[in-house]
Structure formats: C-alpha cells, structure tokens
MMTF fields as JSON, N, C-alpha, C and O atoms, coordinates in Angstrom:
{
  "mmtfVersion": "1.0.0",
  "mmtfProducer": "UNKNOWN",
  "numBonds": 331,
  "numAtoms": 332,
  "numGroups": 83,
  "numChains": 1,
  "numModels": 1,
  "chainsPerModel": [1],
  "groupsPerChain": [83],
  "chainIdList": ["A"],
  "bondAtomList": [4, 2, 8, 6, 12, 10, 16, 14, 20, 18, 24, 22, 28, 26, 32, 30, 36, 34, 40, 38, 44, 42, 48, 46, 52, 50, 56, 54, 60, 58, 64, 62, 68, 66, 72, 70, 76, 74, 80, 78, 84, 82, 88, 86, 92, 90, 96, 94, 100, 98, 104, 102, 108, 106, 112, 110, 116, 114, 120, 118, 124, 122, 128, 126, 132, 130, 136, 134, 140, 138, 144, 142, 148, 146, 152, 150, 156, 154, 160, 158, 164, 162, 168, 166, 172, 170, 176, 174, 180, 178, 184, 182, 188, 186, 192, 190, 196, 194, 200, 198, 204, 202, 208, 206, 212, 210, 216, 214, 220, 218, 224, 222, 228, 226, 232, 230, 236, 234, 240, 238, 244, 242, 248, 246, 252, 250, 256, 254, 260, 258, 264, 262, 268, 266, 272, 270, 276, 274, 280, 278, 284, 282, 288, 286, 292, 290, 296, 294, 300, 298, 304, 302, 308, 306, 312, 310, 316, 314, 320, 318, 324, 322, 328, 326],
  "bondOrderList": [1, 1, 1, 1, 1, 1, 1, 1, 1, 1, 1, 1, 1, 1, 1, 1, 1, 1, 1, 1, 1, 1, 1, 1, 1, 1, 1, 1, 1, 1, 1, 1, 1, 1, 1, 1, 1, 1, 1, 1, 1, 1, 1, 1, 1, 1, 1, 1, 1, 1, 1, 1, 1, 1, 1, 1, 1, 1, 1, 1, 1, 1, 1, 1, 1, 1, 1, 1, 1, 1, 1, 1, 1, 1, 1, 1, 1, 1, 1, 1, 1, 1],
  "groupList": [{"groupName": "LYS", "atomNameList": ["N", "CA", "C", "O"], "elementList": ["N", "C", "C", "O"], "formalChargeList": [0, 0, 0, 0], "bondAtomList": [1, 0, 2, 1, 3, 2], "bondOrderList": [1, 1, 2], "singleLetterCode": "K", "chemCompType": "L-PEPTIDE LINKING"}, {"groupName": "PRO", "atomNameList": ["N", "CA", "C", "O"], "elementList": ["N", "C", "C", "O"], "formalChargeList": [0, 0, 0, 0], "bondAtomList": [1, 0, 2, 1, 3, 2], "bondOrderList": [1, 1, 2], "singleLetterCode": "P", "chemCompType": "L-PEPTIDE LINKING"}, {"groupName": "VAL", "atomNameList": ["N", "CA", "C", "O"], "elementList": ["N", "C", "C", "O"], "formalChargeList": [0, 0, 0, 0], "bondAtomList": [1, 0, 2, 1, 3, 2], "bondOrderList": [1, 1, 2], "singleLetterCode": "V", "chemCompType": "L-PEPTIDE LINKING"}, {"groupName": "ASN", "atomNameList": ["N", "CA", "C", "O"], "elementList": ["N", "C", "C", "O"], "formalChargeList": [0, 0, 0, 0], "bondAtomList": [1, 0, 2, 1, 3, 2], "bondOrderList": [1, 1, 2], "singleLetterCode": "N", "chemCompType": "L-PEPTIDE LINKING"}, {"groupName": "ILE", "atomNameList": ["N", "CA", "C", "O"], "elementList": ["N", "C", "C", "O"], "formalChargeList": [0, 0, 0, 0], "bondAtomList": [1, 0, 2, 1, 3, 2], "bondOrderList": [1, 1, 2], "singleLetterCode": "I", "chemCompType": "L-PEPTIDE LINKING"}, {"groupName": "TYR", "atomNameList": ["N", "CA", "C", "O"], "elementList": ["N", "C", "C", "O"], "formalChargeList": [0, 0, 0, 0], "bondAtomList": [1, 0, 2, 1, 3, 2], "bondOrderList": [1, 1, 2], "singleLetterCode": "Y", "chemCompType": "L-PEPTIDE LINKING"}, {"groupName": "GLY", "atomNameList": ["N", "CA", "C", "O"], "elementList": ["N", "C", "C", "O"], "formalChargeList": [0, 0, 0, 0], "bondAtomList": [1, 0, 2, 1, 3, 2], "bondOrderList": [1, 1, 2], "singleLetterCode": "G", "chemCompType": "PEPTIDE LINKING"}, {"groupName": "GLU", "atomNameList": ["N", "CA", "C", "O"], "elementList": ["N", "C", "C", "O"], "formalChargeList": [0, 0, 0, 0], "bondAtomList": [1, 0, 2, 1, 3, 2], "bondOrderList": [1, 1, 2], "singleLetterCode": "E", "chemCompType": "L-PEPTIDE LINKING"}, {"groupName": "THR", "atomNameList": ["N", "CA", "C", "O"], "elementList": ["N", "C", "C", "O"], "formalChargeList": [0, 0, 0, 0], "bondAtomList": [1, 0, 2, 1, 3, 2], "bondOrderList": [1, 1, 2], "singleLetterCode": "T", "chemCompType": "L-PEPTIDE LINKING"}, {"groupName": "HIS", "atomNameList": ["N", "CA", "C", "O"], "elementList": ["N", "C", "C", "O"], "formalChargeList": [0, 0, 0, 0], "bondAtomList": [1, 0, 2, 1, 3, 2], "bondOrderList": [1, 1, 2], "singleLetterCode": "H", "chemCompType": "L-PEPTIDE LINKING"}, {"groupName": "LEU", "atomNameList": ["N", "CA", "C", "O"], "elementList": ["N", "C", "C", "O"], "formalChargeList": [0, 0, 0, 0], "bondAtomList": [1, 0, 2, 1, 3, 2], "bondOrderList": [1, 1, 2], "singleLetterCode": "L", "chemCompType": "L-PEPTIDE LINKING"}, {"groupName": "PHE", "atomNameList": ["N", "CA", "C", "O"], "elementList": ["N", "C", "C", "O"], "formalChargeList": [0, 0, 0, 0], "bondAtomList": [1, 0, 2, 1, 3, 2], "bondOrderList": [1, 1, 2], "singleLetterCode": "F", "chemCompType": "L-PEPTIDE LINKING"}, {"groupName": "ALA", "atomNameList": ["N", "CA", "C", "O"], "elementList": ["N", "C", "C", "O"], "formalChargeList": [0, 0, 0, 0], "bondAtomList": [1, 0, 2, 1, 3, 2], "bondOrderList": [1, 1, 2], "singleLetterCode": "A", "chemCompType": "L-PEPTIDE LINKING"}, {"groupName": "ASP", "atomNameList": ["N", "CA", "C", "O"], "elementList": ["N", "C", "C", "O"], "formalChargeList": [0, 0, 0, 0], "bondAtomList": [1, 0, 2, 1, 3, 2], "bondOrderList": [1, 1, 2], "singleLetterCode": "D", "chemCompType": "L-PEPTIDE LINKING"}, {"groupName": "GLN", "atomNameList": ["N", "CA", "C", "O"], "elementList": ["N", "C", "C", "O"], "formalChargeList": [0, 0, 0, 0], "bondAtomList": [1, 0, 2, 1, 3, 2], "bondOrderList": [1, 1, 2], "singleLetterCode": "Q", "chemCompType": "L-PEPTIDE LINKING"}, {"groupName": "ARG", "atomNameList": ["N", "CA", "C", "O"], "elementList": ["N", "C", "C", "O"], "formalChargeList": [0, 0, 0, 0], "bondAtomList": [1, 0, 2, 1, 3, 2], "bondOrderList": [1, 1, 2], "singleLetterCode": "R", "chemCompType": "L-PEPTIDE LINKING"}, {"groupName": "MET", "atomNameList": ["N", "CA", "C", "O"], "elementList": ["N", "C", "C", "O"], "formalChargeList": [0, 0, 0, 0], "bondAtomList": [1, 0, 2, 1, 3, 2], "bondOrderList": [1, 1, 2], "singleLetterCode": "M", "chemCompType": "L-PEPTIDE LINKING"}, {"groupName": "SER", "atomNameList": ["N", "CA", "C", "O"], "elementList": ["N", "C", "C", "O"], "formalChargeList": [0, 0, 0, 0], "bondAtomList": [1, 0, 2, 1, 3, 2], "bondOrderList": [1, 1, 2], "singleLetterCode": "S", "chemCompType": "L-PEPTIDE LINKING"}],
  "groupTypeList": [0, 1, 2, 2, 2, 1, 3, 4, 5, 6, 4, 1, 7, 8, 2, 9, 9, 6, 7, 8, 6, 10, 10, 11, 1, 12, 0, 13, 2, 12, 0, 10, 12, 9, 9, 10, 2, 5, 10, 10, 14, 3, 1, 14, 7, 15, 7, 15, 10, 6, 9, 3, 12, 14, 14, 10, 8, 15, 0, 10, 11, 13, 2, 12, 14, 16, 2, 14, 14, 4, 7, 1, 4, 5, 14, 0, 10, 10, 3, 14, 0, 1, 17],
  "groupIdList": [1, 2, 3, 4, 5, 6, 7, 8, 9, 10, 11, 12, 13, 14, 15, 16, 17, 18, 19, 20, 21, 22, 23, 24, 25, 26, 27, 28, 29, 30, 31, 32, 33, 34, 35, 36, 37, 38, 39, 40, 41, 42, 43, 44, 45, 46, 47, 48, 49, 50, 51, 52, 53, 54, 55, 56, 57, 58, 59, 60, 61, 62, 63, 64, 65, 66, 67, 68, 69, 70, 71, 72, 73, 74, 75, 76, 77, 78, 79, 80, 81, 82, 83],
  "secStructList": [7, 7, 7, 3, 3, 3, 1, 7, 6, 6, 4, 4, 4, 6, 7, 7, 5, 6, 6, 6, 5, 3, 3, 3, 7, 6, 6, 7, 2, 2, 2, 2, 2, 2, 2, 2, 2, 2, 2, 2, 2, 7, 2, 2, 2, 2, 2, 2, 2, 2, 2, 2, 2, 2, 2, 2, 2, 2, 2, 2, 6, 7, 2, 2, 2, 2, 2, 2, 2, 2, 2, 2, 2, 2, 2, 2, 2, 2, 2, 1, 7, 7, 7],
  "xCoordList": [81.634, 80.548, 81.08, 81.965, 80.56, 81.001, 80.436, 79.393, 81.125, 80.654, 80.479, 81.154, 79.563, 79.362, 79.484, 78.633, 80.546, 80.862, 81.265, 81.711, 81.102, 81.505, 83.022, 83.757, 83.471, 84.886, 85.383, 85.67, 85.48, 85.9, 86.907, 87.036, 87.614, 88.588, 89.54, 90.072, 89.765, 90.707, 90.078, 90.753, 88.807, 88.107, 88.78, 88.916, 89.206, 89.834, 91.143, 91.646, 91.701, 92.915, 92.64, 93.523, 91.424, 91.088, 89.997, 89.882, 89.2, 88.172, 88.622, 88.585, 89.044, 89.517, 88.374, 87.896, 87.95, 86.777, 86.921, 87.89, 85.944, 85.927, 86.794, 86.825, 87.503, 88.351, 87.906, 87.728, 87.723, 87.308, 85.976, 85.516, 85.368, 84.088, 83.798, 84.489, 82.763, 82.401, 82.359, 81.791, 82.964, 82.994, 82.051, 81.831, 81.506, 80.68, 80.991, 81.384, 80.824, 81.055, 80.097, 78.913, 80.618, 79.794, 78.544, 78.608, 77.441, 76.135, 75.517, 74.472, 76.138, 75.589, 74.681, 75.097, 73.448, 72.492, 72.182, 71.96, 72.165, 71.887, 72.981, 72.685, 74.241, 75.351, 75.334, 75.611, 75.014, 74.877, 73.822, 74.063, 72.66, 71.57, 71.989, 71.688, 72.677, 73.15, 74.056, 73.888, 75.014, 75.93, 75.192, 75.496, 74.231, 73.478, 72.663, 72.646, 71.996, 71.216, 72.145, 71.826, 73.287, 74.267, 74.668, 74.706, 74.966, 75.361, 74.207, 74.419, 73.007, 71.845, 71.631, 71.198, 71.933, 71.708, 72.894, 72.775, 74.028, 75.244, 75.851, 76.827, 75.29, 75.776, 77.236, 77.926, 77.726, 79.134, 80.054, 81.117, 79.647, 80.442, 80.411, 81.428, 79.258, 79.166, 80.159, 80.901, 80.163, 81.052, 82.519, 83.328, 82.853, 84.242, 84.717, 85.798, 83.915, 84.283, 84.407, 85.344, 83.465, 83.517, 84.741, 85.39, 85.06, 86.24, 87.514, 88.382, 87.62, 88.799, 88.945, 90.051, 87.839, 87.876, 88.328, 89.116, 87.834, 88.228, 89.731, 90.41, 90.242, 91.673, 92.506, 93.506, 92.101, 92.859, 92.841, 93.885, 91.678, 91.614, 92.366, 92.968, 92.34, 93.132, 94.618, 95.381, 95.023, 96.434, 96.831, 97.862, 96.012, 96.349, 96.254, 97.022, 95.319, 95.051, 95.349, 94.823, 96.188, 96.608, 97.452, 98.434, 97.075, 97.753, 99.227, 100.082, 99.534, 100.928, 101.753, 102.888, 101.187, 101.913, 102.079, 103.13, 101.064, 101.157, 102.241, 103.015, 102.298, 103.329, 104.704, 105.636, 104.829, 106.102, 106.57, 107.771, 105.643, 105.996, 106.32, 107.166, 105.664, 105.843, 107.042, 107.7, 107.327, 108.398, 109.745, 110.407, 110.186, 111.479, 111.5, 112.543, 110.366, 110.295, 110.539, 111.322, 109.866, 110.083, 111.517, 112.125, 112.058, 113.429, 114.404, 115.337, 114.19, 115.046, 114.96, 115.979, 113.747, 113.577, 114.223, 114.807, 114.131, 114.747, 116.27, 116.924, 116.834, 118.281, 118.883, 120.102, 118.056, 118.568, 118.938, 118.256, 120.027, 120.462, 119.652, 119.397, 119.248, 118.498, 119.372, 120.586, 118.733, 119.502, 119.462, 120.059],
  "yCoordList": [105.578, 106.533, 107.813, 107.763, 108.942, 110.193, 110.291, 109.713, 111.018, 111.189, 112.671, 113.528, 112.943, 114.276, 114.09, 113.462, 114.639, 114.382, 115.675, 116.629, 115.693, 116.899, 117.057, 116.07, 118.27, 118.609, 118.547, 119.574, 117.32, 117.131, 115.998, 115.176, 115.979, 114.936, 114.685, 115.638, 113.435, 113.103, 112.953, 112.554, 113.263, 113.067, 113.807, 113.225, 115.056, 115.759, 115.138, 115.518, 114.193, 113.511, 112.616, 112.399, 112.096, 111.219, 111.779, 111.382, 112.692, 113.327, 114.752, 115.609, 114.986, 116.304, 117.001, 116.529, 118.128, 118.828, 119.139, 119.762, 118.694, 118.95, 118.005, 118.085, 117.106, 116.139, 114.708, 113.937, 114.346, 112.976, 112.945, 111.877, 114.08, 114.175, 115.63, 116.537, 115.832, 117.19, 117.275, 116.412, 118.321, 118.56, 119.707, 120.612, 119.652, 120.755, 120.969, 120.026, 122.18, 122.441, 121.609, 121.489, 121.044, 120.23, 121.006, 122.196, 120.325, 120.855, 121.851, 122.43, 122.058, 122.986, 122.192, 121.777, 121.996, 121.179, 121.785, 121.053, 123.095, 123.751, 123.43, 123.167, 123.451, 123.151, 121.672, 121.331, 120.802, 119.377, 119.178, 118.488, 119.778, 119.659, 120.218, 119.626, 121.344, 121.955, 120.987, 120.802, 120.371, 119.427, 118.202, 117.726, 117.697, 116.519, 116.829, 116.042, 117.968, 118.37, 118.567, 118.161, 119.188, 119.403, 118.077, 117.965, 117.072, 115.771, 115.086, 114.431, 115.231, 114.647, 115.268, 114.593, 116.537, 117.251, 117.182, 117.607, 116.656, 116.63, 115.228, 114.954, 114.347, 112.966, 112.835, 111.932, 113.706, 113.62, 113.955, 113.354, 114.901, 115.257, 114.125, 113.827, 113.491, 112.319, 111.26, 110.706, 110.986, 109.964, 110.34, 109.498, 111.585, 112.042, 111.933, 111.405, 112.431, 112.376, 110.934, 110.597, 110.087, 108.686, 107.987, 107.217, 108.247, 107.642, 108.099, 107.285, 109.41, 109.933, 109.336, 108.998, 109.205, 108.639, 107.188, 106.757, 106.445, 105.037, 104.932, 104.105, 105.753, 105.717, 106.067, 105.406, 107.093, 107.512, 106.446, 106.136, 105.88, 104.876, 103.605, 102.964, 103.238, 102.079, 102.344, 101.449, 103.58, 103.938, 103.975, 103.423, 104.624, 104.796, 103.509, 103.304, 102.645, 101.478, 100.16, 99.116, 100.204, 98.996, 98.148, 98.636, 96.88, 96.005, 95.847, 95.935, 95.62, 95.433, 96.672, 96.568, 97.842, 99.089, 99.31, 99.771, 98.989, 99.146, 98.236, 98.656, 97.0, 96.07, 96.597, 96.55, 97.096, 97.638, 98.813, 98.993, 99.594, 100.739, 100.31, 100.922, 99.283, 98.851, 97.917, 97.922, 97.125, 96.131, 96.725, 96.146, 97.855, 98.41, 98.799, 98.724, 99.207, 99.567, 98.333, 98.376, 97.226, 95.983, 95.504, 95.043, 95.611, 95.165, 95.972, 95.415, 97.272, 98.14, 97.745, 97.687, 97.469, 97.065, 95.723, 95.528, 94.807, 93.492, 93.573, 92.768, 94.52, 94.663, 95.425, 95.425, 96.067, 96.823, 95.866, 94.872, 96.189, 95.392, 95.82, 97.008, 94.85, 95.205, 96.077, 95.894, 97.013, 97.892, 97.422, 98.051],
  "zCoordList": [84.583, 84.71, 85.334, 86.188, 84.925, 85.547, 86.96, 87.266, 87.802, 89.17, 89.477, 88.908, 90.383, 90.935, 92.436, 93.066, 93.003, 94.406, 95.114, 94.477, 96.446, 97.178, 97.206, 97.195, 97.242, 97.27, 98.717, 99.332, 99.251, 100.645, 100.739, 99.832, 101.855, 102.194, 101.033, 100.461, 100.674, 99.613, 98.242, 97.293, 98.125, 96.851, 95.696, 94.619, 95.865, 94.734, 94.249, 93.192, 95.001, 94.547, 93.346, 92.517, 93.248, 92.128, 91.231, 90.071, 91.753, 90.933, 90.667, 91.55, 89.448, 89.045, 88.313, 87.281, 88.867, 88.344, 86.857, 86.423, 86.101, 84.667, 83.863, 82.635, 84.539, 83.842, 84.096, 83.153, 85.364, 85.691, 86.429, 86.833, 86.605, 87.285, 87.596, 87.131, 88.39, 88.781, 90.3, 90.969, 90.827, 92.272, 92.614, 91.809, 93.809, 94.293, 95.77, 96.457, 96.266, 97.691, 98.546, 98.23, 99.619, 100.513, 100.941, 101.249, 100.953, 101.378, 100.397, 100.692, 99.245, 98.242, 97.295, 96.213, 97.724, 96.987, 95.619, 94.654, 95.531, 94.249, 93.231, 92.066, 93.662, 92.752, 92.361, 91.211, 93.304, 93.001, 91.923, 90.932, 92.113, 91.139, 89.789, 88.752, 89.79, 88.548, 87.783, 86.578, 88.479, 87.831, 87.289, 86.195, 88.046, 87.596, 86.341, 85.394, 86.338, 85.165, 83.969, 82.851, 84.212, 83.144, 82.502, 81.276, 83.329, 82.78, 82.052, 81.032, 82.563, 81.887, 80.507, 79.574, 80.389, 79.132, 78.169, 77.02, 78.614, 77.796, 77.749, 78.449, 76.94, 76.899, 76.478, 76.953, 75.605, 75.202, 76.374, 76.529, 77.181, 78.369, 79.384, 80.01, 79.556, 80.439, 79.996, 80.807, 78.699, 78.143, 78.356, 78.744, 78.106, 78.249, 79.692, 79.956, 80.624, 82.037, 82.52, 83.243, 82.122, 82.516, 81.966, 82.674, 80.717, 80.095, 80.804, 81.119, 81.051, 81.746, 83.135, 83.556, 83.844, 85.19, 85.153, 85.994, 84.189, 84.058, 83.796, 84.404, 82.908, 82.596, 83.83, 84.112, 84.558, 85.737, 86.822, 87.395, 87.115, 88.175, 87.794, 88.655, 86.534, 86.107, 86.277, 86.641, 86.009, 86.155, 87.637, 88.02, 88.46, 89.873, 90.676, 91.616, 90.314, 91.129, 90.427, 90.813, 89.402, 88.708, 89.656, 90.217, 89.838, 90.79, 90.436, 91.317, 89.185, 88.781, 89.089, 89.554, 88.831, 89.091, 90.594, 91.04, 91.365, 92.814, 93.388, 94.249, 92.914, 93.368, 92.987, 93.789, 91.771, 91.293, 92.165, 92.368, 92.669, 93.512, 94.948, 95.599, 95.434, 96.818, 96.973, 98.013, 95.958, 96.041, 96.451, 97.311, 95.878, 96.308, 97.792, 98.441, 98.313, 99.732, 100.59, 101.54, 100.254, 100.996, 100.85, 101.817, 99.644, 99.409, 100.257, 100.836, 100.33, 101.144, 102.602, 103.291, 103.087, 104.488, 104.765, 105.831, 103.839, 104.026, 104.038, 104.701, 103.326, 103.234, 104.41, 104.586, 105.204, 106.358, 107.48, 107.726, 108.149, 109.294, 110.513, 110.708, 111.332, 112.548, 113.466, 113.549, 114.141, 115.027, 116.449, 117.323]
}
C-alpha cells in the first residue's frame, strides 16, 4: 500500500517521495490532506507507489540478504585475536 508520511527522522531512507510513497513536512496538515486526496483520485499512482514500496522493502529487509551482509562481519570478529 502507498504511504503518506512526514519527512522526519529516518523515514526518507525508505520512503522516497514520488517513488515509494509521499512525504510531507511535519505538521503540514494541508499538504497531508493534499497527498491523501491525490492518492484517492489516482488509483494507478496508488498502485505504482505501493508496488515500488513493496519491492524496496523486500530488497532492504530480505532475511537472506541481511544474513549475507552480516555474516562477514561476524566471521571477521571471530578471526581476530583477542587483545
């Protein structure tokens, strides 16, 4: 599903405006409402944003990929001699 979220903290790392969702300045209720109405009126855009978000989150948070990235770190630590 597409998301409409404030542009704060780490949210823009996974929600890319116009690609995986819509961002709005924190506390800007008018912009939030504008984005929500836009998505309600544009079903193809809703579908596109939701699909893109699903693909990105599957890529970023895939368990196998996360293990593959973390395993070399553990291996390096195990191979180090205690000081």
